[in-house]
C-alpha positions in Angstrom: -21.8 18.4 -22.0 -25.4 18.7 -22.8 -27.9 16.0 -22.1 -29.0 13.9 -25.0 -32.3 12.1 -25.4 -33.0 8.4 -25.9 -36.4 6.5 -25.9 -36.3 3.0 -24.5 -39.5 0.9 -24.1 -41.7 3.9 -24.5 -39.9 6.0 -21.8 -37.7 9.0 -22.5 -34.3 9.0 -20.8 -31.7 11.8 -20.8 -28.0 11.0 -20.6 -24.5 12.5 -20.5 -21.0 11.1 -20.5 -17.9 12.6 -18.8 -14.3 11.5 -19.2 -11.6 12.2 -16.6 -8.5 10.7 -15.0 -7.8 8.7 -11.8 -5.2 9.7 -9.4 -2.5 8.9 -11.9 -2.3 9.5 -15.7 -2.2 5.7 -16.4 -6.0 5.6 -15.3 -8.8 7.1 -17.2 -12.5 7.3 -16.2 -15.6 7.2 -18.3 -19.0 8.0 -16.6 -22.4 7.7 -18.1 -25.2 9.2 -16.1 -28.8 8.3 -17.3 -32.0 9.9 -16.0 -35.5 9.0 -16.5 -37.2 12.1 -17.9 -38.3 14.4 -15.0 -36.3 12.3 -12.4 -32.9 13.9 -12.2 -32.3 12.9 -8.6 -32.4 9.2 -9.2 -29.9 8.7 -12.0 -28.2 5.5 -13.2 -24.5 5.9 -13.0 -22.1 3.7 -14.9 -18.5 4.1 -14.3 -15.7 2.6 -16.5 -12.1 2.6 -15.4 -9.8 2.3 -18.4 -6.8 3.9 -20.0 -6.4 7.0 -22.2 -4.0 7.6 -25.0 -2.5 11.1 -25.4 -3.3 11.2 -29.1 -6.3 8.7 -29.6 -8.1 9.8 -26.4 -10.4 7.7 -24.3 -11.1 4.4 -26.2 -14.7 4.3 -25.1 -15.5 7.8 -26.6 -13.2 7.4 -29.8 -14.0 3.8 -30.5 -12.2 0.5 -29.8 -12.5 -2.8 -31.4 -13.9 -5.4 -28.9 -14.5 -9.2 -29.6 -17.8 -10.7 -28.9 -16.8 -13.9 -27.0 -19.5 -16.2 -28.5 -18.9 -15.3 -32.1 -15.3 -14.2 -32.1 -16.3 -11.3 -34.2 -15.0 -7.7 -33.7 -17.1 -4.7 -33.3 -16.1 -1.1 -32.9 -17.6 0.0 -29.6 -18.1 3.7 -29.3 -20.3 5.2 -26.6 -21.3 8.1 -28.6 -23.6 5.7 -30.4 -27.0 5.4 -28.7 -27.3 1.6 -29.2 -24.9 1.3 -26.3 -26.8 3.8 -24.1 -30.0 1.6 -24.8 -28.1 -1.4 -23.7 -27.1 0.3 -20.3 -30.7 1.4 -19.7 -31.9 -2.1 -20.3 -29.2 -3.4 -17.9 -30.2 -0.9 -15.4 -33.8 -1.8 -15.5 -32.9 -5.6 -15.2 -30.9 -4.8 -12.2 -33.7 -3.0 -10.4 -33.4 0.6 -11.4 -36.6 2.1 -12.6 -35.6 5.7 -13.0 -37.3 6.8 -9.8 -35.3 4.9 -7.2 -31.7 5.4 -6.1 -29.1 2.6 -6.9 -25.4 2.2 -6.5 -23.1 3.1 -9.2 -22.4 0.1 -11.7 -19.1 -1.1 -12.9 -19.3 -0.5 -16.6 -16.8 -3.3 -17.6 -19.0 -5.8 -15.9 -21.9 -4.6 -18.2 -19.8 -5.0 -21.3 -18.8 -8.4 -20.1 -22.5 -9.3 -19.5 -23.0 -8.2 -23.2 -20.4 -10.9 -24.3 -17.5 -8.4 -24.9 -13.9 -9.4 -24.1 -13.0 -6.3 -22.1 -9.3 -7.2 -21.4 -8.0 -4.5 -23.8 -9.9 -1.8 -21.8 -8.2 -2.6 -18.5 -5.6 0.2 -17.4 -2.1 -0.3 -18.7 0.4 -2.6 -17.1 1.9 -1.4 -14.0 -1.4 -0.2 -12.3 -3.5 -2.2 -10.1 -6.9 -1.1 -8.9 -8.1 -2.5 -5.7 -11.0 -1.3 -3.5 -11.4 1.7 -5.8 -7.8 3.0 -5.4 -4.9 2.8 -7.8 -1.6 1.3 -6.9 1.6 1.0 -9.0 3.1 -2.5 -9.4 
């Protein structure tokens, strides 16, 4: 996938997203990589571990209704919309990433939770447990 541009707080960032699968077909991954323009060696990486449907695809790239916990209102969340990338950049900046420093990969579901979304529908399907970055069948 080619890099897309977004401007946040007067700085230009480039980003891409990649979907994939875990070690079992019950687990899907969605990774967003964001670079400050001219600083490709110090990206912000955000990883989501979720599920994928054979027909509908990955819910984060096709769109899924998530509920805002404070208002109980539903919103279709689709990471192809730049508004979410902007939120991820702002989250990274808040957590100490400035585009020129290396940071550990961030759990994307934690970001969505911090943005007041109920992410329970994004967790992998029943029968799979994720512990210490590995998948286990129940």
